[in-house]
N, C-alpha and C positions, 0 to 999 in steps of 0.2 A: 564570496556572495552564496547563498541557498540555491538549492534547487529543488524544487518541492515536486516530490513525484503521488499520484494517487494511487495504487491501489483496486484496482477493476476489473471484475465481471459478475455481469448479470446476470449468473448462473450462481447460485451454492455448493458447497459442499468441493470445493476445486483448489483447495488450500489459500484461502486468498489474506488469511487470519494471521493463519500458520507463515505465510510470507511477506510480509506486514513487518510483522513478530521479530523471526526471528530473521531475515536484513539489516533489520533495525540493529541490532543485539548486533549483526557481524557488522557493520559497516561503522557502528562506535567501535570496537572489538582493534579497529586499524588505527584509533588515537582520532578519529572524526567529531565533528558535534553532531549528535542526531535525536531531531522530535517526531515523539511516534504519537503520532492523533487519530482517535481512535475516533471514528465517525458513526462505527454501528449500535442500536440502540441496546443492541445486545450486550453489549459490553466484553465481549473473548480477551478484544485484544488487553482491554486493560486487568480483566482475570491474568490471560497470561503473563503482565507485567507485572503479580504479584500487587497489583495491589487491589483493595475489597472493591467493588462497584458504587457499591450497596454505599462505603462511608464516604465515594468522591462526589467532594460537591466543597467548591464550587464547581461543575464539571462545565464537557462539549455546548451542555443544553444554558448554562448562564451566558457562555461565551456568543454565541449563537445569537440572544435572544438581545442580548447589550447589560447586562446586566451585571457581566463583569469582565475585566479585561481576562487574555487572553495568559495573561503571564503569571497572573491569579492562581489559575486554576490549575498549570502546567506544574510539578511535582517530576525529583529525581529517581529513579529505580537500578534496583541490586544491575540490570544489566548495563548499567555504565551509558546509555540512554535518556531524558529527559521525557516524559506522555500528558498529552494533555489529553484526559480517560470522559470516558461516555460510561452510562447506566438507561437501561430506556424512559429516563425522561423525555431523552432526543426527540421518541415518539409524539410527547406534547411541544416539543419544540419543534416539530416538523411541521402543525396543526399550527400552531400561534407565526409563523415564518411567512403562513399565505397572509398574510394583511396585513403585511413588515413593507416598508420599500425595500429597495435594492436588493432580495431575499435569495436570491440569485449567488450574490455577491457575499453573504453577511462572512461566511469561512474568510474568507479573501481579504476581508477588511480587516479582521480579525486580526488573525496574522501577519499583515505587515508591519507590527510595534516589534514580534518577537522573531520571525523567519527570520532577522538577516544575523543573527545571534547563531544561529546551521549550520551548517554545509549541509547537510538535511534534511528536509525536513518528508516525515512518510505519512500518507495520509490510508487509515485502513478504511475503506466503504462497505458501506453497504450491499448484499445479494438483489439489488435491481438500479431500478432509475426511476429513483425517487430523487424530492424534495434537496434531502443530505446529499444523493452523487450527484447533485447537478453544481452545488456549494463546495465541491472539494475538487469537483473538473472547473469549476470557474478558474481555484485558486494556484492551482495547477501547471507547473509549467508541461509536465510529462505525466503517461499512463504504462504502471505497468501489467502487463496482463498472466494473473496466473493462469494455465487453459493442462486440464488433466487431456490425456491421448485416450479422448474415445470417441466414439462418433458424433456424440450432438455436442465437442464441443469445435466440427467443424462446423454447423450450422450456425454457431456464435460466430462466428466471426464478417458476417454480414449484419449483422445487429449491433458487433459492436463499431464496425464499420459507419453505418450509417451516426449512431452515438455521436463519435467523435467528428464526421461533421456538422452536425447540428447544432453541437456544442461552440464548436471555431465559427461557423456563422453567424448564432445568439449571443453568445459569454465568453470566447475565447481564442481570440484565431491565432495565436502563436504555439497552442496545446497540440502537444505533438508524441506521437509512443516512444518511449523509451525500452519498452521490447517487451517481445513473448517467453513467458518462464515454464520447461514444463514440468508439473506436477503428478506428483504419488507415478514415479515413472516402474514401470516392468517391463522390465528388458526381454522380459519372458514371452511377453503375448508379440501374434500378429498384425493383430491392430494398433496395438502402440506403433511399429515401428511403418507404420500406411500412413496413419495420424501423425507425424513426428514429419514425413518426408514432407508429404502436405501443407504440413504449418511453414516449414523449412520455402517452400515453390511457392508460397503464399506470400511469404516476410521478409521469407532472402534473412538480412545482416538482423535486422532488430529480430529474430529468436537467438535469444542463447542458448551458446556452447554449454552450461552448466545445466544441467540435470537436477531434479527434487526426486529421488525414488522413494518408494513405498517404506517409511522406516516403523518400525517400534516406537526406538526412539523419540521418535521428532513427535508420534501421540502421547508419549507419556509427559513432556516436559509443562506443559500447559498444565497439565494438574497439578505441580508442585510450584505455580505460578513463577515460572523461570522459564529463558528463549531455551533452544537446546544448545546458544554454545555456553553458557552457564551448566548446562546437567551434565552434559555428554558430548560438546566440543572436538570429538575425538569419534564418532559416531560417520555414519556414515550420511545422517542429514545431519549434522554439524557438517561434516567437512564442504556436505553441497551450499552451504549458506554465506559459507568462508567464501567458495570458490563464485558464487552468483556477482559477492559482495565487492569482492577485487574485480571482478569484466566488468562490471557495473564502476567503476574506478579508472579501469585502464580507458572504456570509450571512452568516459566523460578529460579525460588526461588527452586520446588523440583528438575528440571535438574542439577542447577546448585552441591547441598546439597546431589544429590544420589550417595550412597555410590561404590566404583567401585568395580568389579566382583574380584574375585579370584579364 
Protein backbone atom coordinates (compact mmCIF):
# COMPACT_ATOMS: atom_id res chain seq x y z
CA UNK A 1 0.00 0.00 0.00
CA UNK A 2 1.38 3.39 -0.97
CA UNK A 3 1.68 6.45 1.23
CA UNK A 4 1.46 9.82 -0.50
CA UNK A 5 3.32 12.63 1.29
CA UNK A 6 3.17 16.26 0.16
CA UNK A 7 6.21 18.36 1.10
CA UNK A 8 4.69 21.77 1.81
CA UNK A 9 5.66 25.15 3.17
CA UNK A 10 4.06 28.37 1.99
CA UNK A 11 7.36 30.14 2.73
CA UNK A 12 10.16 29.79 0.20
CA UNK A 13 13.81 29.10 0.90
CA UNK A 14 13.29 26.60 3.71
CA UNK A 15 14.73 23.51 2.02
CA UNK A 16 11.48 22.13 0.65
CA UNK A 17 12.79 20.85 -2.67
CA UNK A 18 16.03 19.72 -1.02
CA UNK A 19 13.94 17.66 1.38
CA UNK A 20 11.66 16.21 -1.31
CA UNK A 21 14.58 15.08 -3.50
CA UNK A 22 16.87 13.78 -0.77
CA UNK A 23 14.11 12.07 1.20
CA UNK A 24 13.04 10.30 -2.00
CA UNK A 25 16.61 9.13 -2.59
CA UNK A 26 17.09 8.10 1.05
CA UNK A 27 13.85 6.09 1.09
CA UNK A 28 14.83 4.44 -2.21
CA UNK A 29 18.21 3.58 -0.72
CA UNK A 30 16.40 1.40 1.85
CA UNK A 31 14.87 -0.63 -0.98
CA UNK A 32 11.49 1.10 -0.98
CA UNK A 33 9.79 1.85 -4.29
CA UNK A 34 9.54 5.66 -4.46
CA UNK A 35 7.96 8.12 -6.88
CA UNK A 36 8.89 11.81 -6.67
CA UNK A 37 6.25 14.11 -8.18
CA UNK A 38 7.49 17.60 -9.07
CA UNK A 39 4.56 20.01 -8.82
CA UNK A 40 6.66 23.18 -8.82
CA UNK A 41 6.83 25.01 -12.19
CA UNK A 42 10.45 25.96 -11.40
CA UNK A 43 11.31 22.29 -11.99
CA UNK A 44 14.10 22.33 -9.42
CA UNK A 45 13.34 18.83 -8.15
CA UNK A 46 13.41 17.61 -11.75
CA UNK A 47 16.83 19.14 -12.43
CA UNK A 48 18.20 17.96 -9.07
CA UNK A 49 17.16 14.44 -10.08
CA UNK A 50 19.35 14.59 -13.18
CA UNK A 51 16.52 15.20 -15.66
CA UNK A 52 16.60 18.21 -18.00
CA UNK A 53 13.29 19.99 -17.42
CA UNK A 54 13.45 21.52 -20.91
CA UNK A 55 13.27 18.06 -22.44
CA UNK A 56 10.72 16.65 -20.00
CA UNK A 57 7.79 15.81 -22.26
CA UNK A 58 5.27 14.60 -21.37
CA UNK A 59 5.45 16.20 -17.92
CA UNK A 60 3.15 17.07 -15.04
CA UNK A 61 1.48 19.66 -17.24
CA UNK A 62 0.12 17.11 -19.71
CA UNK A 63 -0.80 14.75 -16.86
CA UNK A 64 -2.87 17.37 -15.01
CA UNK A 65 -4.64 18.42 -18.19
CA UNK A 66 -5.47 14.82 -19.08
CA UNK A 67 -3.34 14.91 -22.24
CA UNK A 68 -1.05 12.10 -21.04
CA UNK A 69 -1.21 9.28 -18.51
CA UNK A 70 1.06 9.60 -15.48
CA UNK A 71 2.78 6.34 -16.44
CA UNK A 72 3.84 7.83 -19.78
CA UNK A 73 5.47 10.80 -18.06
CA UNK A 74 7.27 8.92 -15.26
CA UNK A 75 10.95 8.19 -15.77
CA UNK A 76 13.64 6.43 -13.70
CA UNK A 77 16.51 8.34 -12.12
CA UNK A 78 20.04 7.44 -11.11
CA UNK A 79 18.92 7.99 -7.51
CA UNK A 80 16.90 4.73 -7.64
CA UNK A 81 13.53 6.53 -7.42
CA UNK A 82 11.14 7.37 -10.24
CA UNK A 83 10.24 10.93 -11.21
CA UNK A 84 7.16 12.65 -12.59
CA UNK A 85 8.94 15.77 -13.92
CA UNK A 86 7.80 19.37 -14.27
CA UNK A 87 8.77 22.57 -16.02
CA UNK A 88 7.36 26.04 -16.63
CA UNK A 89 4.51 24.51 -18.66
CA UNK A 90 2.85 23.94 -15.27
CA UNK A 91 2.15 27.69 -15.10
CA UNK A 92 -0.01 27.42 -18.21
CA UNK A 93 -1.55 24.21 -16.89
CA UNK A 94 -2.62 25.96 -13.70
CA UNK A 95 -4.45 28.63 -15.71
CA UNK A 96 -6.20 26.03 -17.86
CA UNK A 97 -7.18 24.01 -14.80
CA UNK A 98 -9.38 26.87 -13.61
CA UNK A 99 -11.98 25.97 -16.25
CA UNK A 100 -11.82 22.17 -15.87
CA UNK A 101 -14.08 19.92 -13.77
CA UNK A 102 -12.56 18.47 -10.58
CA UNK A 103 -9.81 21.05 -10.95
CA UNK A 104 -8.49 20.49 -7.41
CA UNK A 105 -8.49 16.69 -7.75
CA UNK A 106 -6.75 16.29 -11.09
CA UNK A 107 -3.50 15.07 -9.55
CA UNK A 108 -5.29 12.65 -7.24
CA UNK A 109 -7.14 11.09 -10.17
CA UNK A 110 -3.98 10.97 -12.29
CA UNK A 111 -1.94 9.23 -9.60
CA UNK A 112 -4.51 6.59 -8.66
CA UNK A 113 -3.52 4.13 -11.44
CA UNK A 114 0.23 4.36 -10.67
CA UNK A 115 0.50 5.02 -6.93
CA UNK A 116 -0.14 1.37 -6.01
CA UNK A 117 3.18 0.50 -7.66
CA UNK A 118 5.08 2.52 -5.05
CA UNK A 119 5.46 2.39 -1.30
CA UNK A 120 6.05 6.14 -1.09
CA UNK A 121 4.93 8.96 -3.35
CA UNK A 122 6.62 12.25 -2.43
CA UNK A 123 5.15 15.47 -3.90
CA UNK A 124 7.27 18.62 -4.08
CA UNK A 125 4.92 21.63 -3.94
CA UNK A 126 5.35 25.28 -4.98
CA UNK A 127 6.12 27.74 -2.15
CA UNK A 128 2.58 29.17 -2.24
CA UNK A 129 -1.00 28.11 -1.70
CA UNK A 130 -1.74 27.75 -5.40
CA UNK A 131 -4.06 25.45 -7.30
CA UNK A 132 -1.07 23.18 -7.84
CA UNK A 133 -0.52 22.96 -4.07
CA UNK A 134 -4.22 22.28 -3.52
CA UNK A 135 -3.98 19.42 -6.03
CA UNK A 136 -1.09 17.98 -4.02
CA UNK A 137 -2.97 18.31 -0.72
CA UNK A 138 -6.08 16.70 -2.20
CA UNK A 139 -3.99 13.73 -3.40
CA UNK A 140 -1.88 13.30 -0.25
CA UNK A 141 -2.35 11.15 2.82
CA UNK A 142 -0.19 13.51 4.84
CA UNK A 143 1.92 16.65 4.82
CA UNK A 144 5.61 16.92 5.67
CA UNK A 145 6.68 20.46 6.56
CA UNK A 146 10.34 21.54 6.28
CA UNK A 147 10.79 24.47 8.66
CA UNK A 148 13.79 26.68 9.23
CA UNK A 149 14.36 27.61 12.87
CA UNK A 150 13.95 31.36 12.54
CA UNK A 151 11.48 33.91 13.89
CA UNK A 152 9.19 33.99 10.85
CA UNK A 153 8.80 30.22 10.95
CA UNK A 154 6.66 30.62 14.05
CA UNK A 155 4.36 33.03 12.23
CA UNK A 156 3.81 30.37 9.59
CA UNK A 157 2.44 27.86 12.08
CA UNK A 158 -0.98 29.51 12.25
CA UNK A 159 -1.18 29.82 8.45
CA UNK A 160 -0.24 26.16 8.06
CA UNK A 161 -2.89 25.06 10.56
CA UNK A 162 -5.57 27.17 8.85
CA UNK A 163 -4.65 25.77 5.44
CA UNK A 164 -4.79 22.18 6.67
CA UNK A 165 -8.22 22.74 8.23
CA UNK A 166 -9.59 24.30 5.06
CA UNK A 167 -8.32 21.42 2.93
CA UNK A 168 -9.80 18.85 5.33
CA UNK A 169 -13.21 20.53 5.15
CA UNK A 170 -13.31 20.95 1.40
CA UNK A 171 -11.09 18.39 -0.26
CA UNK A 172 -9.46 15.73 1.88
CA UNK A 173 -10.96 14.94 5.30
CA UNK A 174 -8.27 12.37 6.18
CA UNK A 175 -5.27 14.64 5.51
CA UNK A 176 -2.88 14.69 8.45
CA UNK A 177 0.51 16.10 9.39
CA UNK A 178 3.20 13.54 8.67
CA UNK A 179 5.77 15.58 10.56
CA UNK A 180 7.80 18.74 10.91
CA UNK A 181 11.49 18.59 9.97
CA UNK A 182 13.91 21.31 11.05
CA UNK A 183 16.11 22.37 8.13
CA UNK A 184 19.24 24.53 7.77
CA UNK A 185 19.81 23.82 11.44
CA UNK A 186 22.61 25.79 13.09
CA UNK A 187 23.30 24.83 16.69
CA UNK A 188 25.47 27.92 17.20
CA UNK A 189 22.56 30.37 17.34
CA UNK A 190 20.34 30.93 20.36
CA UNK A 191 17.35 31.64 18.10
CA UNK A 192 17.60 28.15 16.62
CA UNK A 193 17.24 26.61 20.08
CA UNK A 194 14.37 28.93 21.04
CA UNK A 195 12.38 28.27 17.86
CA UNK A 196 13.13 24.56 18.09
CA UNK A 197 11.71 24.49 21.63
CA UNK A 198 8.59 26.33 20.45
CA UNK A 199 8.09 23.85 17.61
CA UNK A 200 8.45 20.99 20.10
CA UNK A 201 5.84 22.59 22.35
CA UNK A 202 3.38 23.13 19.51
CA UNK A 203 3.81 19.91 17.52
CA UNK A 204 4.98 17.40 20.13
CA UNK A 205 5.77 14.01 18.63
CA UNK A 206 5.05 15.34 15.12
CA UNK A 207 8.44 17.06 15.29
CA UNK A 208 11.12 14.72 13.95
CA UNK A 209 14.16 14.12 16.12
CA UNK A 210 16.31 14.23 12.99
CA UNK A 211 17.48 17.73 12.06
CA UNK A 212 18.93 18.75 8.70
CA UNK A 213 22.07 20.85 9.20
CA UNK A 214 23.42 23.64 7.07
CA UNK A 215 25.81 21.72 4.84
CA UNK A 216 27.88 22.74 1.82
CA UNK A 217 27.61 19.30 0.23
CA UNK A 218 23.81 19.51 0.34
CA UNK A 219 23.97 22.80 -1.52
CA UNK A 220 26.38 21.41 -4.12
CA UNK A 221 24.54 18.20 -4.99
CA UNK A 222 21.72 19.70 -7.17
CA UNK A 223 24.23 21.39 -9.48
CA UNK A 224 25.47 17.89 -10.33
CA UNK A 225 21.93 16.58 -10.91
CA UNK A 226 22.31 14.27 -7.93
CA UNK A 227 20.74 13.68 -4.55
CA UNK A 228 23.01 13.94 -1.52
CA UNK A 229 22.85 10.14 -1.21
CA UNK A 230 24.55 9.83 -4.61
CA UNK A 231 26.81 12.86 -4.27
CA UNK A 232 28.17 12.38 -0.75
CA UNK A 233 26.15 10.04 1.45
CA UNK A 234 28.73 10.26 4.22
CA UNK A 235 28.38 14.04 4.56
CA UNK A 236 26.42 15.52 7.45
CA UNK A 237 23.56 16.25 5.06
CA UNK A 238 23.59 12.73 3.65
CA UNK A 239 23.59 11.12 7.07
CA UNK A 240 20.75 13.42 8.16
CA UNK A 241 18.45 12.54 5.26
CA UNK A 242 19.14 8.82 5.63
CA UNK A 243 18.26 9.27 9.31
CA UNK A 244 15.04 11.10 8.42
CA UNK A 245 14.03 8.29 6.07
CA UNK A 246 14.67 5.78 8.84
CA UNK A 247 12.57 7.79 11.26
CA UNK A 248 9.66 8.01 8.81
CA UNK A 249 9.79 4.27 8.14
CA UNK A 250 9.99 3.55 11.88
CA UNK A 251 6.99 5.73 12.65
CA UNK A 252 4.95 4.07 9.94
CA UNK A 253 5.79 0.63 11.33
CA UNK A 254 4.66 1.75 14.79
CA UNK A 255 1.44 3.14 13.34
CA UNK A 256 0.77 -0.03 11.33
CA UNK A 257 1.33 -2.34 14.31
CA UNK A 258 -0.39 -0.17 16.90
CA UNK A 259 -3.15 -2.23 18.59
CA UNK A 260 -6.67 -0.92 18.14
CA UNK A 261 -8.39 0.54 21.19
CA UNK A 262 -11.33 -1.41 22.58
